[in-house]
FISERO-691056 format. One record per residue: residue in one letter; x, y, z of N, C-alpha, C, O in turn. Coordinates in nm, 3 decimals, decimal comma. Layout:
BEGIN
   resn      n_xx      n_yy      n_zz     ca_xx     ca_yy     ca_zz      c_xx      c_yy      c_zz      o_xx      o_yy      o_zz
      A         X         Y         Z         X         Y         Z         X         Y         Z         X         Y         Z
...
***
This chain:
BEGIN
   resn      n_xx      n_yy      n_zz     ca_xx     ca_yy     ca_zz      c_xx      c_yy      c_zz      o_xx      o_yy      o_zz
      M     4,793    -3,668     1,448     4,792    -3,748     1,547     4,942    -3,735     1,658     5,049    -3,704     1,604
      L     4,940    -3,748     1,740     5,100    -3,752     1,833     5,182    -3,883     1,792     5,114    -3,985     1,776
      Q     5,272    -3,890     1,781     5,375    -4,020     1,737     5,357    -4,119     1,890     5,339    -4,074     2,003
      P     5,368    -4,244     1,854     5,355    -4,346     1,948     5,458    -4,337     2,069     5,578    -4,346     2,045
      L     5,400    -4,315     2,229     5,504    -4,319     2,286     5,637    -4,422     2,292     5,742    -4,391     2,349
      S     5,618    -4,532     2,232     5,711    -4,636     2,188     5,834    -4,567     2,117     5,950    -4,581     2,155
      R     5,797    -4,495     2,014     5,948    -4,396     1,961     6,012    -4,370     2,091     6,125    -4,417     2,110
      W     5,967    -4,316     2,164     6,080    -4,247     2,269     6,122    -4,339     2,375     6,232    -4,337     2,430
      F     5,999    -4,442     2,407     6,060    -4,536     2,528     6,154    -4,634     2,475     6,220    -4,694     2,560
      R     6,171    -4,662     2,363     6,250    -4,784     2,262     6,353    -4,790     2,338     6,377    -4,674     2,372
      R     6,426    -4,860     2,383     6,561    -4,875     2,458     6,696    -4,871     2,333     6,652    -4,963     2,264
      S     6,775    -4,845     2,289     6,851    -4,902     2,177     7,000    -4,862     2,215     7,013    -4,810     2,326
      G     7,117    -4,881     2,136     7,264    -4,843     2,231     7,252    -4,668     2,208     7,331    -4,606     2,278
      T     7,201    -4,620     2,157     7,217    -4,437     2,131     7,178    -4,411     2,235     7,215    -4,298     2,270
      D     7,081    -4,493     2,351     6,946    -4,454     2,487     7,077    -4,376     2,550     7,101    -4,257     2,533
      S     7,137    -4,445     2,607     7,260    -4,405     2,696     7,336    -4,280     2,692     7,354    -4,216     2,795
      A     7,379    -4,245     2,585     7,439    -4,134     2,536     7,471    -4,047     2,614     7,373    -3,974     2,618
      G     7,563    -4,000     2,696     7,562    -3,885     2,785     7,537    -3,938     2,960     7,555    -3,890     3,072
      A     7,490    -4,051     2,909     7,424    -4,059     3,054     7,555    -4,151     3,157     7,543    -4,198     3,270
      E     7,641    -4,150     3,088     7,775    -4,211     3,135     7,863    -4,130     3,222     7,955    -4,183     3,284
      T     7,832    -3,975     3,231     7,872    -3,881     3,284     7,776    -3,868     3,409     7,826    -3,795     3,494
      I     7,642    -3,922     3,447     7,596    -3,949     3,549     7,646    -4,071     3,670     7,700    -4,180     3,651
      D     7,602    -4,000     3,803     7,665    -4,129     3,890     7,469    -4,158     3,900     7,369    -4,088     3,893
      R     7,500    -4,295     3,917     7,366    -4,332     3,903     7,332    -4,383     4,083     7,224    -4,433     4,117
      A     7,423    -4,362     4,156     7,428    -4,375     4,317     7,381    -4,252     4,387     7,338    -4,245     4,502
      S     7,396    -4,154     4,298     7,328    -4,029     4,376     7,258    -3,943     4,298     7,293    -3,826     4,289
      L     7,142    -3,995     4,228     7,026    -3,963     4,150     6,950    -3,931     4,261     6,962    -3,998     4,364
      P     6,839    -3,794     4,252     6,748    -3,747     4,312     6,634    -3,874     4,281     6,616    -3,938     4,177
      R     6,568    -3,883     4,404     6,483    -3,958     4,423     6,353    -3,924     4,341     6,284    -4,009     4,284
      H     6,325    -3,780     4,343     6,193    -3,706     4,316     6,255    -3,570     4,245     6,299    -3,465     4,292
      I     6,231    -3,641     4,052     6,233    -3,496     4,002     6,105    -3,421     4,015     5,997    -3,477     4,026
      A     6,125    -3,261     4,013     5,969    -3,184     3,986     6,011    -3,098     3,876     6,111    -3,029     3,892
      I     5,936    -3,094     3,751     6,000    -2,976     3,602     5,850    -2,899     3,593     5,742    -2,949     3,565
      I     5,875    -2,790     3,619     5,773    -2,657     3,571     5,841    -2,631     3,412     5,941    -2,563     3,387
      M     5,752    -2,708     3,311     5,785    -2,701     3,188     5,731    -2,593     3,123     5,615    -2,610     3,084
      D     5,784    -2,485     3,100     5,776    -2,360     3,092     5,863    -2,311     2,926     5,966    -2,338     2,864
      G     5,735    -2,223     2,912     5,813    -2,153     2,739     5,748    -2,223     2,600     5,799    -2,226     2,489
      N     5,622    -2,279     2,641     5,575    -2,343     2,497     5,534    -2,226     2,406     5,553    -2,233     2,285
      G     5,473    -2,113     2,467     5,401    -2,001     2,366     5,553    -1,926     2,323     5,584    -1,915     2,205
      R     5,623    -1,888     2,410     5,751    -1,830     2,336     5,822    -1,922     2,210     5,855    -1,874     2,101
      W     5,836    -2,049     2,247     5,897    -2,134     2,124     5,785    -2,117     1,976     5,819    -2,106     1,859
      A     5,657    -2,121     2,030     5,599    -2,086     1,898     5,620    -1,965     1,851     5,654    -1,962     1,733
      N     5,609    -1,851     1,913     5,606    -1,712     1,927     5,754    -1,706     1,843     5,772    -1,645     1,738
      R     5,813    -1,753     1,887     5,938    -1,736     1,780     5,966    -1,781     1,619     6,028    -1,732     1,525
      R     5,913    -1,860     1,634     5,901    -1,952     1,506     5,757    -1,945     1,395     5,716    -2,019     1,305
      G     5,706    -1,810     1,457     5,562    -1,780     1,393     5,486    -1,849     1,353     5,432    -1,853     1,243
      L     5,468    -1,948     1,497     5,382    -2,049     1,480     5,287    -2,034     1,617     5,336    -2,012     1,727
      P     5,130    -2,051     1,590     5,017    -2,036     1,710     5,079    -2,097     1,849     5,142    -2,203     1,855
      R     5,056    -2,026     1,939     5,061    -2,106     2,037     5,053    -2,234     2,069     5,142    -2,304     2,116
      V     4,943    -2,263     2,043     4,909    -2,424     2,064     5,012    -2,491     1,997     5,031    -2,601     2,049
      A     5,076    -2,473     1,914     5,199    -2,548     1,820     5,304    -2,584     1,930     5,357    -2,694     1,952
      G     5,319    -2,485     1,981     5,451    -2,492     2,100     5,414    -2,569     2,209     5,499    -2,637     2,266
      H     5,277    -2,568     2,252     5,185    -2,690     2,368     5,225    -2,861     2,287     5,263    -2,969     2,332
      R     5,202    -2,827     2,195     5,212    -2,989     2,096     5,350    -3,025     2,098     5,365    -3,139     2,140
      A     5,452    -2,969     2,069     5,564    -2,962     2,070     5,637    -3,032     2,204     5,701    -3,137     2,209
      G     5,600    -2,921     2,327     5,607    -2,943     2,470     5,555    -3,123     2,522     5,598    -3,194     2,613
      M     5,457    -3,146     2,427     5,386    -3,268     2,457     5,501    -3,381     2,444     5,523    -3,469     2,528
      T     5,592    -3,352     2,281     5,719    -3,458     2,292     5,784    -3,447     2,428     5,762    -3,537     2,509
      Q     5,842    -3,369     2,453     5,926    -3,366     2,532     5,920    -3,418     2,654     6,022    -3,447     2,716
      V     5,767    -3,440     2,712     5,717    -3,505     2,818     5,705    -3,655     2,808     5,680    -3,731     2,901
      R     5,729    -3,690     2,667     5,736    -3,851     2,667     5,917    -3,866     2,645     5,968    -3,975     2,673
      E     5,990    -3,768     2,602     6,138    -3,813     2,588     6,172    -3,768     2,768     6,264    -3,836     2,814
      V     6,119    -3,683     2,851     6,209    -3,667     2,976     6,121    -3,789     3,016     6,203    -3,881     3,020
      I     5,999    -3,842     3,048     5,965    -3,994     3,073     6,082    -4,083     3,058     6,175    -4,105     3,136
      R     6,060    -4,123     2,956     6,176    -4,242     2,884     6,312    -4,188     2,930     6,361    -4,273     3,005
      A     6,399    -4,076     2,916     6,526    -4,066     3,031     6,504    -4,112     3,163     6,578    -4,197     3,214
      C     6,387    -4,053     3,235     6,388    -4,057     3,381     6,414    -4,224     3,430     6,492    -4,278     3,510
      D     6,319    -4,266     3,349     6,275    -4,433     3,359     6,411    -4,528     3,325     6,413    -4,648     3,353
      E     6,541    -4,448     3,251     6,571    -4,525     3,166     6,707    -4,522     3,289     6,779    -4,620     3,309
      L     6,719    -4,392     3,360     6,806    -4,376     3,487     6,767    -4,430     3,603     6,840    -4,438     3,702
      G     6,656    -4,466     3,595     6,598    -4,493     3,756     6,537    -4,366     3,876     6,543    -4,345     3,997
      I     6,490    -4,318     3,777     6,438    -4,213     3,886     6,317    -4,272     3,905     6,243    -4,313     3,815
      R     6,292    -4,276     4,053     6,132    -4,282     4,107     6,050    -4,253     4,077     5,968    -4,328     4,025
      Y     6,034    -4,139     4,095     5,898    -4,034     4,081     5,962    -3,907     3,985     6,078    -3,867     3,982
      L     5,849    -3,859     3,912     5,870    -3,757     3,835     5,715    -3,657     3,803     5,617    -3,696     3,740
      T     5,728    -3,556     3,851     5,638    -3,455     3,875     5,625    -3,354     3,769     5,718    -3,274     3,759
      L     5,516    -3,342     3,682     5,534    -3,223     3,581     5,394    -3,117     3,597     5,278    -3,149     3,623
      Y     5,449    -2,988     3,571     5,324    -2,880     3,602     5,296    -2,885     3,484     5,373    -2,833     3,403
      A     5,185    -2,944     3,446     5,136    -2,939     3,327     5,016    -2,815     3,301     5,001    -2,760     3,192
      F     4,929    -2,781     3,433     4,843    -2,649     3,407     4,831    -2,619     3,582     4,815    -2,680     3,688
      S     4,853    -2,473     3,524     4,791    -2,449     3,688     4,669    -2,389     3,758     4,592    -2,362     3,666
      T     4,621    -2,361     3,858     4,520    -2,297     3,896     4,507    -2,157     3,831     4,390    -2,127     3,807
      E     4,621    -2,045     3,789     4,626    -1,963     3,734     4,624    -1,945     3,556     4,611    -1,846     3,485
      N     4,642    -2,090     3,527     4,633    -2,103     3,336     4,493    -2,091     3,285     4,468    -2,077     3,166
      W     4,401    -2,097     3,381     4,195    -2,062     3,314     4,241    -1,935     3,242     4,217    -1,922     3,122
      K     4,324    -1,813     3,330     4,332    -1,698     3,291     4,343    -1,683     3,106     4,284    -1,599     3,037
      R     4,409    -1,760     3,071     4,508    -1,781     2,916     4,346    -1,750     2,883     4,238    -1,744     2,942
      P     4,408    -1,731     2,732     4,275    -1,690     2,607     4,204    -1,863     2,632     4,263    -1,969     2,653
      R     4,037    -1,830     2,616     3,956    -1,964     2,619     3,973    -2,048     2,501     3,936    -2,165     2,509
      P     4,031    -2,000     2,376     4,095    -2,113     2,266     4,200    -2,219     2,355     4,188    -2,342     2,361
      E     4,319    -2,126     2,431     4,424    -2,197     2,433     4,412    -2,287     2,543     4,487    -2,381     2,570
      V     4,257    -2,229     2,635     4,297    -2,298     2,741     4,191    -2,490     2,693     4,197    -2,601     2,745
      E     4,126    -2,446     2,598     4,038    -2,545     2,571     4,160    -2,675     2,490     4,179    -2,796     2,507
      Y     4,219    -2,572     2,402     4,328    -2,700     2,327     4,401    -2,750     2,425     4,488    -2,831     2,391
      L     4,385    -2,718     2,568     4,524    -2,741     2,672     4,452    -2,853     2,720     4,509    -2,958     2,750
      M     4,293    -2,829     2,730     4,242    -2,951     2,822     4,204    -3,057     2,716     4,128    -3,149     2,746
      R     4,263    -3,044     2,579     4,215    -3,142     2,479     4,404    -3,250     2,486     4,411    -3,368     2,452
      L     4,501    -3,185     2,526     4,596    -3,273     2,513     4,622    -3,396     2,604     4,663    -3,502     2,556
      P     4,597    -3,379     2,737     4,575    -3,520     2,819     4,499    -3,588     2,764     4,532    -3,702     2,729
      E     4,378    -3,540     2,740     4,274    -3,654     2,635     4,358    -3,703     2,500     4,308    -3,805     2,455
      E     4,450    -3,666     2,439     4,462    -3,720     2,306     4,628    -3,768     2,379     4,670    -3,857     2,305
      F     4,714    -3,746     2,474     4,844    -3,770     2,461     4,840    -3,961     2,585     4,935    -4,040     2,585
      F     4,711    -3,982     2,667     4,690    -4,074     2,741     4,618    -4,184     2,663     4,651    -4,301     2,682
      R     4,527    -4,154     2,581     4,454    -4,233     2,493     4,572    -4,276     2,367     4,556    -4,385     2,312
      T     4,639    -4,224     2,343     4,744    -4,233     2,243     4,870    -4,345     2,349     4,958    -4,419     2,308
      E     4,840    -4,323     2,448     5,005    -4,357     2,473     4,982    -4,472     2,620     5,061    -4,552     2,669
      I     4,843    -4,440     2,659     4,819    -4,541     2,798     4,876    -4,694     2,775     4,930    -4,757     2,867
      D     4,860    -4,740     2,661     4,885    -4,902     2,635     5,069    -4,951     2,653     5,112    -5,065     2,675
      E     5,145    -4,826     2,637     5,311    -4,839     2,660     5,366    -4,803     2,772     5,481    -4,821     2,813
      L     5,239    -4,731     2,839     5,263    -4,685     2,939     5,218    -4,814     3,077     5,272    -4,827     3,187
      V     5,131    -4,874     3,033     5,040    -5,001     3,108     5,228    -5,101     3,105     5,313    -5,118     3,192
      A     5,219    -5,142     2,964     5,301    -5,218     2,950     5,473    -5,170     3,036     5,553    -5,263     3,043
      R     5,508    -5,060     3,081     5,628    -5,027     3,109     5,614    -5,000     3,308     5,686    -4,941     3,389
      R     5,486    -5,078     3,318     5,439    -5,096     3,479     5,456    -4,937     3,520     5,491    -4,933     3,638
      V     5,447    -4,830     3,476     5,433    -4,699     3,496     5,303    -4,677     3,556     5,199    -4,715     3,502
      Q     5,307    -4,595     3,705     5,154    -4,564     3,771     5,168    -4,420     3,764     5,254    -4,359     3,829
      V     5,092    -4,370     3,692     5,026    -4,234     3,697     4,939    -4,180     3,769     4,826    -4,229     3,777
      R     4,977    -4,063     3,838     4,885    -3,983     3,943     4,862    -3,856     3,908     4,943    -3,793     3,841
      F     4,772    -3,816     3,942     4,708    -3,675     3,942     4,698    -3,567     4,046     4,597    -3,590     4,113
      I     4,750    -3,478     4,080     4,732    -3,368     4,171     4,696    -3,219     4,155     4,773    -3,161     4,079
      G     4,604    -3,148     4,205     4,510    -3,043     4,188     4,386    -3,114     4,202     4,355    -3,227     4,239
      D     4,313    -2,991     4,153     4,158    -2,998     4,175     4,054    -3,079     4,022     3,959    -3,026     3,964
      V     4,105    -3,193     3,998     4,064    -3,215     3,873     3,881    -3,240     3,847     3,817    -3,272     3,746
      D     3,827    -3,199     4,026     3,692    -3,186     3,967     3,628    -3,074     3,874     3,511    -3,069     3,838
      R     3,722    -2,992     3,845     3,678    -2,880     3,778     3,706    -2,841     3,626     3,684    -2,739     3,562
      L     3,780    -3,000     3,585     3,839    -3,002     3,458     3,705    -3,064     3,360     3,602    -3,109     3,409
      P     3,731    -3,056     3,235     3,548    -3,084     3,151     3,565    -3,259     3,156     3,650    -3,346     3,172
      D     3,463    -3,246     3,139     3,415    -3,405     3,166     3,504    -3,461     3,063     3,591    -3,535     3,111
      H     3,508    -3,444     2,906     3,583    -3,520     2,868     3,737    -3,542     2,921     3,783    -3,653     2,892
      T     3,817    -3,462     2,987     3,929    -3,463     3,063     3,940    -3,570     3,178     4,015    -3,666     3,197
      R     3,837    -3,516     3,244     3,835    -3,607     3,372     3,796    -3,769     3,354     3,810    -3,855     3,441
      R     3,749    -3,785     3,234     3,703    -3,937     3,174     3,836    -4,016     3,180     3,853    -4,128     3,228
      V     3,934    -3,928     3,116     4,043    -3,986     3,046     4,136    -4,011     3,202     4,174    -4,124     3,233
      V     4,161    -3,898     3,281     4,185    -3,878     3,418     4,136    -3,998     3,474     4,214    -4,069     3,539
      D     4,023    -4,031     3,461     4,006    -4,162     3,577     4,029    -4,278     3,478     4,077    -4,381     3,525
      E     4,002    -4,276     3,347     4,086    -4,442     3,300     4,231    -4,441     3,308     4,281    -4,553     3,318
      T     4,303    -4,352     3,306     4,455    -4,327     3,343     4,472    -4,418     3,500     4,525    -4,529     3,512
      L     4,432    -4,364     3,570     4,414    -4,388     3,706     4,421    -4,539     3,724     4,497    -4,611     3,788
      R     4,299    -4,567     3,634     4,237    -4,737     3,660     4,334    -4,794     3,600     4,389    -4,880     3,668
      R     4,391    -4,774     3,457     4,437    -4,857     3,395     4,610    -4,874     3,443     4,679    -4,971     3,411
      T     4,658    -4,757     3,526     4,811    -4,781     3,603     4,780    -4,797     3,720     4,881    -4,781     3,787
      A     4,684    -4,824     3,789     4,705    -4,814     3,938     4,786    -4,954     3,986     4,818    -4,977     4,103
      G     4,810    -5,035     3,884     4,893    -5,172     3,926     5,018    -5,155     3,911     5,097    -5,247     3,936
      G     5,069    -5,000     3,856     5,194    -5,022     3,815     5,298    -4,989     3,930     5,276    -4,898     4,010
      D     5,427    -5,075     3,934     5,506    -5,092     4,044     5,634    -5,043     3,997     5,733    -5,068     4,065
      G     5,648    -4,967     3,877     5,739    -4,920     3,854     5,775    -4,766     3,853     5,787    -4,727     3,969
      M     5,794    -4,673     3,765     5,826    -4,543     3,790     5,671    -4,517     3,811     5,576    -4,591     3,782
      V     5,672    -4,351     3,887     5,566    -4,291     3,937     5,571    -4,180     3,880     5,656    -4,104     3,927
      V     5,483    -4,126     3,756     5,484    -4,007     3,704     5,345    -3,934     3,750     5,236    -3,990     3,741
      C     5,357    -3,837     3,787     5,250    -3,739     3,842     5,243    -3,622     3,770     5,340    -3,558     3,730
      F     5,132    -3,596     3,755     5,110    -3,452     3,662     5,007    -3,396     3,764     4,916    -3,453     3,825
      A     5,040    -3,292     3,764     4,993    -3,177     3,829     4,878    -3,058     3,769     4,896    -2,937     3,767
      L     4,800    -3,105     3,738     4,694    -3,054     3,660     4,567    -2,965     3,719     4,482    -3,027     3,782
      N     4,553    -2,842     3,704     4,478    -2,760     3,774     4,507    -2,779     3,919     4,425    -2,808     4,006
      Y     4,651    -2,758     3,936     4,712    -2,761     4,073     4,747    -2,613     4,088     4,775    -2,529     4,003
      G     4,739    -2,605     4,240     4,808    -2,454     4,283     4,899    -2,504     4,458     4,853    -2,557     4,559
      G     5,002    -2,468     4,434     5,025    -2,500     4,565     4,953    -2,418     4,687     4,903    -2,480     4,782
      R     4,950    -2,299     4,682     4,851    -2,237     4,789     4,734    -2,306     4,804     4,695    -2,326     4,919
      A     4,660    -2,352     4,699     4,532    -2,406     4,696     4,546    -2,588     4,804     4,452    -2,633     4,869
      D     4,669    -2,649     4,792     4,744    -2,755     4,820     4,679    -2,753     4,970     4,578    -2,805     5,017
      I     4,784    -2,668     5,023     4,800    -2,611     5,136     4,696    -2,616     5,197     4,677    -2,699     5,286
      L     4,604    -2,522     5,159     4,480    -2,482     5,248     4,388    -2,603     5,268     4,336    -2,630     5,376
      E     4,367    -2,692     5,127     4,343    -2,769     5,178     4,349    -2,914     5,247     4,260    -2,997     5,262
      A     4,476    -2,914     5,280     4,531    -2,984     5,372     4,488    -2,939     5,520     4,471    -3,015     5,616
      V     4,477    -2,836     5,518     4,462    -2,731     5,675     4,323    -2,732     5,625     4,295    -2,615     5,653
      R     4,248    -2,765     5,586     4,068    -2,765     5,590     4,035    -2,910     5,614     3,942    -2,938     5,689
      G     4,096    -2,990     5,565     4,077    -3,174     5,598     4,165    -3,179     5,780     4,117    -3,248     5,870
      L     4,261    -3,116     5,795     4,299    -3,125     5,943     4,192    -3,063     6,038     4,165    -3,116     6,146
      M     4,134    -2,953     5,995     4,015    -2,853     6,086     3,921    -2,964     6,104     3,911    -3,022     6,212
      R     3,848    -2,996     5,993     3,745    -3,135     5,975     3,757    -3,259     6,105     3,682    -3,311     6,188
      E     3,891    -3,267     6,065     3,920    -3,425     6,194     3,908    -3,318     6,275     3,787    -3,294     6,281
      A     3,996    -3,206     6,368     4,012    -3,157     6,495     3,852    -3,159     6,539     3,807    -3,215     6,638
      A     3,786    -3,091     6,450     3,669    -3,061     6,477     3,546    -3,155     6,520     3,439    -3,128     6,575
      E     3,617    -3,305     6,462     3,495    -3,407     6,491     3,580    -3,492     6,596     3,544    -3,606     6,626
      G     3,705    -3,426     6,657     3,753    -3,490     6,769     3,849    -3,597     6,767     3,906    -3,662     6,855
      R     3,851    -3,597     6,636     3,919    -3,739     6,586     4,109    -3,690     6,549     4,191    -3,768     6,503
      L     4,128    -3,585     6,576     4,272    -3,530     6,592     4,286    -3,406     6,710     4,206    -3,314     6,726
      S     4,394    -3,428     6,775     4,456    -3,338     6,820     4,530    -3,231     6,796     4,650    -3,256     6,783
      P     4,492    -3,100     6,784     4,603    -2,992     6,737     4,752    -3,040     6,750     4,844    -3,048     6,669
      D     4,740    -3,070     6,892     4,900    -3,095     6,959     4,952    -3,209     6,846     5,060    -3,190     6,790
      A     4,890    -3,300     6,821     4,930    -3,417     6,726     4,971    -3,384     6,563     5,013    -3,473     6,489
      V     4,959    -3,288     6,533     4,993    -3,245     6,391     5,127    -3,204     6,393     5,171    -3,107     6,454
      T     5,189    -3,283     6,322     5,294    -3,251     6,289     5,354    -3,272     6,141     5,271    -3,323     6,065
      E     5,463    -3,248     6,091     5,498    -3,226     5,934     5,425    -3,364     5,897     5,347    -3,370     5,802
      A     5,456    -3,479     5,980     5,451    -3,587     5,868     5,285    -3,604     5,872     5,222    -3,665     5,784
      V     5,243    -3,561     5,951     5,059    -3,599     5,963     5,074    -3,448     5,863     5,173    -3,479     5,795
      F     5,051    -3,366     5,836     5,036    -3,236     5,737     5,094    -3,273     5,611     5,082    -3,197     5,515
      D     5,141    -3,355     5,604     5,238    -3,397     5,431     5,105    -3,510     5,425     5,059    -3,518     5,311
      G     5,054    -3,574     5,499     4,950    -3,695     5,475     4,824    -3,619     5,396     4,764    -3,677     5,305
      Y     4,797    -3,509     5,430     4,686    -3,405     5,378     4,721    -3,346     5,273     4,633    -3,267     5,237
      L     4,811    -3,348     5,204     4,837    -3,268     5,086     4,825    -3,359     4,976     4,840    -3,475     5,013
      S     4,802    -3,344     4,854     4,775    -3,395     4,724     4,891    -3,494     4,718     4,894    -3,578     4,629
      T     4,941    -3,490     4,767     5,125    -3,550     4,726     5,137    -3,668     4,849     5,232    -3,745     4,861
      A     5,043    -3,664     4,920     5,071    -3,795     4,999     5,095    -3,901     4,965     5,017    -3,964     4,893
      G     5,226    -3,960     5,014     5,277    -4,086     4,967     5,384    -4,072     4,855     5,439    -4,169     4,802
      I     5,411    -3,913     4,818     5,559    -3,930     4,708     5,617    -3,892     4,810     5,546    -3,864     4,906
      P     5,748    -3,880     4,819     5,873    -3,805     4,872     5,866    -3,672     4,828     5,811    -3,644     4,721
      D     5,927    -3,575     4,915     5,898    -3,439     4,869     6,058    -3,427     4,748     6,165    -3,488     4,761
      P     6,023    -3,337     4,649     6,119    -3,343     4,565     6,256    -3,313     4,578     6,281    -3,238     4,672
      D     6,358    -3,352     4,506     6,498    -3,364     4,572     6,547    -3,263     4,440     6,665    -3,228     4,435
      L     6,469    -3,226     4,356     6,514    -3,145     4,251     6,397    -3,096     4,182     6,310    -3,170     4,139
      V     6,397    -2,938     4,170     6,305    -2,869     4,084     6,395    -2,828     3,974     6,503    -2,773     3,993
      I     6,350    -2,854     3,871     6,401    -2,797     3,728     6,275    -2,670     3,676     6,157    -2,705     3,673
      R     6,299    -2,579     3,651     6,224    -2,485     3,540     6,289    -2,442     3,389     6,407    -2,410     3,390
      T     6,237    -2,440     3,299     6,280    -2,405     3,195     6,220    -2,242     3,151     6,136    -2,186     3,222
      S     6,273    -2,182     3,031     6,232    -2,092     2,991     6,324    -1,976     3,058     6,309    -1,872     2,993
      G     6,394    -1,962     3,142     6,457    -1,861     3,221     6,389    -1,787     3,323     6,443    -1,706     3,398
      E     6,271    -1,817     3,321     6,195    -1,757     3,465     6,251    -1,808     3,604     6,224    -1,927     3,624
      R     6,314    -1,753     3,693     6,353    -1,807     3,824     6,249    -1,747     3,952     6,254    -1,645     4,021
      R     6,142    -1,875     3,946     6,056    -1,865     4,055     5,941    -1,981     4,054     5,885    -2,015     3,950
      L     5,922    -2,019     4,137     5,813    -2,155     4,161     5,708    -2,141     4,064     5,666    -2,221     3,980
      S     5,674    -2,025     4,093     5,519    -1,998     4,068     5,385    -2,122     4,098     5,322    -2,200     4,027
      N     5,388    -2,087     4,238     5,274    -2,174     4,297     5,326    -2,327     4,309     5,246    -2,405     4,360
      F     5,394    -2,356     4,287     5,441    -2,514     4,278     5,521    -2,584     4,366     5,643    -2,571     4,371
      L     5,432    -2,684     4,459     5,483    -2,713     4,551     5,525    -2,674     4,649     5,613    -2,747     4,695
      L     5,505    -2,598     4,699     5,543    -2,468     4,757     5,603    -2,543     4,907     5,715    -2,517     4,952
      W     5,490    -2,655     4,984     5,543    -2,697     5,100     5,685    -2,833     5,072     5,783    -2,877     5,131
      Q     5,612    -2,850     4,946     5,714    -2,986     4,933     5,846    -2,949     4,892     5,928    -3,039     4,879
      S     5,882    -2,823     4,868     6,005    -2,799     4,807     6,090    -2,739     4,885     6,201    -2,696     4,852
      A     6,018    -2,733     5,036     6,114    -2,648     5,095     6,270    -2,689     5,122     6,343    -2,600     5,167
      Y     6,317    -2,797     5,101     6,444    -2,844     5,064     6,509    -2,874     4,947     6,630    -2,897     4,942
      A     6,420    -2,874     4,830     6,488    -2,907     4,705     6,600    -2,823     4,652     6,646    -2,720     4,701
      E     6,632    -2,878     4,557     6,780    -2,771     4,503     6,689    -2,746     4,414     6,594    -2,822     4,396
      L     6,707    -2,633     4,347     6,613    -2,580     4,227     6,721    -2,520     4,093     6,787    -2,417     4,103
      W     6,720    -2,583     4,008     6,794    -2,570     3,898     6,717    -2,490     3,760     6,640    -2,555     3,689
      F     6,748    -2,342     3,731     6,695    -2,294     3,601     6,776    -2,288     3,497     6,897    -2,270     3,513
      T     6,712    -2,304     3,358     6,762    -2,304     3,206     6,685    -2,163     3,156     6,581    -2,112     3,198
      D     6,776    -2,121     3,055     6,713    -2,056     2,971     6,642    -2,118     2,850     6,573    -2,052     2,773
      V     6,665    -2,257     2,837     6,646    -2,293     2,740     6,463    -2,326     2,760     6,401    -2,352     2,863
      L     6,427    -2,318     2,656     6,254    -2,337     2,635     6,203    -2,488     2,633     6,265    -2,578     2,576
      W     6,074    -2,508     2,704     6,051    -2,635     2,702     6,048    -2,774     2,610     6,074    -2,892     2,635
      P     5,999    -2,696     2,477     6,009    -2,796     2,368     6,161    -2,809     2,343     6,181    -2,920     2,292
      D     6,259    -2,751     2,356     6,392    -2,772     2,316     6,430    -2,846     2,453     6,550    -2,870     2,454
      F     6,369    -2,886     2,561     6,492    -2,957     2,699     6,500    -3,059     2,698     6,597    -3,097     2,763
      G     6,425    -3,163     2,638     6,404    -3,302     2,619     6,535    -3,378     2,704     6,579    -3,338     2,812
      R     6,573    -3,468     2,645     6,693    -3,611     2,748     6,832    -3,463     2,807     6,843    -3,404     2,914
      E     6,899    -3,455     2,701     7,023    -3,352     2,725     6,982    -3,260     2,815     7,068    -3,228     2,897
      G     6,849    -3,192     2,826     6,843    -3,091     2,931     6,811    -3,149     3,045     6,854    -3,095     3,147
      L     6,740    -3,256     3,057     6,762    -3,338     3,207     6,890    -3,385     3,230     6,912    -3,405     3,349
      L     6,977    -3,408     3,159     7,097    -3,474     3,225     7,220    -3,363     3,265     7,302    -3,367     3,356
      E     7,199    -3,263     3,160     7,260    -3,156     3,221     7,189    -3,079     3,363     7,251    -2,978     3,398
      A     7,087    -3,109     3,434     7,038    -3,028     3,545     7,087    -3,137     3,629     7,134    -3,107     3,739
      L     7,082    -3,260     3,591     7,106    -3,397     3,697     7,335    -3,392     3,728     7,397    -3,446     3,819
      R     7,381    -3,322     3,631     7,514    -3,321     3,656     7,534    -3,197     3,747     7,632    -3,177     3,819
      D     7,441    -3,128     3,735     7,459    -3,002     3,833     7,418    -3,008     3,987     7,477    -2,947     4,076
      Y     7,305    -3,094     4,006     7,239    -3,173     4,077     7,377    -3,260     4,165     7,374    -3,284     4,286
      Q     7,450    -3,285     4,104     7,549    -3,431     4,159     7,703    -3,338     4,224     7,800    -3,379     4,289
      R     7,677    -3,233     4,183     7,802    -3,131     4,224     7,753    -3,069     4,367     7,840    -3,022     4,440
      R     7,627    -3,066     4,406     7,597    -2,976     4,487     7,611    -3,057     4,599     7,631    -3,178     4,591
      Q     7,594    -2,963     4,754     7,588    -3,026     4,900     7,506    -3,009     4,952     7,489    -2,897     4,999
      R     7,429    -3,090     4,967     7,343    -3,095     5,023     7,287    -3,065     5,177     7,295    -3,174     5,232
      R     7,233    -2,967     5,274     7,273    -2,934     5,342     7,183    -3,024     5,484     7,210    -3,096     5,580
      F     7,042    -2,950     5,402     6,929    -2,932     5,483     6,933    -2,870     5,603     6,869    -2,911     5,700
      G     7,013    -2,762     5,606     6,975    -2,675     5,707     7,107    -2,695     5,823     7,118    -2,615     5,916
      G     7,198    -2,803     5,804     7,314    -2,811     5,876     7,440    -2,794     5,800     7,452    -2,756     5,684
      L     7,530    -2,827     5,883     7,676    -2,799     5,832     7,754    -2,952     5,805     7,742    -3,054     5,873
      K     7,818    -2,936     5,711     7,873    -3,056     5,671     8,033    -2,999     5,571     8,107    -3,084     5,521
***
């Protein structure tokens, strides 16, 4: 069984170690993470790939804890992409069981912390047992007024954009929306991330230097931070390192400063 979430969320005197170097007045409002490298982590240790996914799940808990402690308002985690269905069937089946195990084990602690969990992606394609847990998690955390943790599950950035375009076209065809009225703000409302601000910082682990179809529209002006560290080794210190780098940057959004 996965260890209780309370182990990772419990506050103590050592929880803030390293956080004193972070300027809490200039934190990103929204962090998005491409959690990459679980399979390679396992391969380097002579373990099956599923062992890497399990190890990676512990880092999900640690990063949620660190973000909550720092006061990050939104965290989006790329859990399963539309392309991940191409992986070997046993691995896909295992990945579809991980959310079930994670949320059933940790939901009480998330509710107690007033975390609101959201999901983006085509959840209708998920196996029934995974969808039931998604529905239960949404129901149990709907009233959370604290941190928002968004899991991208069967998510693809291109599919997200196409679905938004279809929604706009349906509205226009039915006479409820003029094409001239479509602004970026209107378009945002048709994306799966409606109501969530664009990410300020996108992190990718494992040494890859690409977005891999993740939040393509939303990341237009996000700061990108890449690390060679594999996701199961990332944890709290990896997050703090990314935040230190982020706070050394000057965001211009296309202008001059």
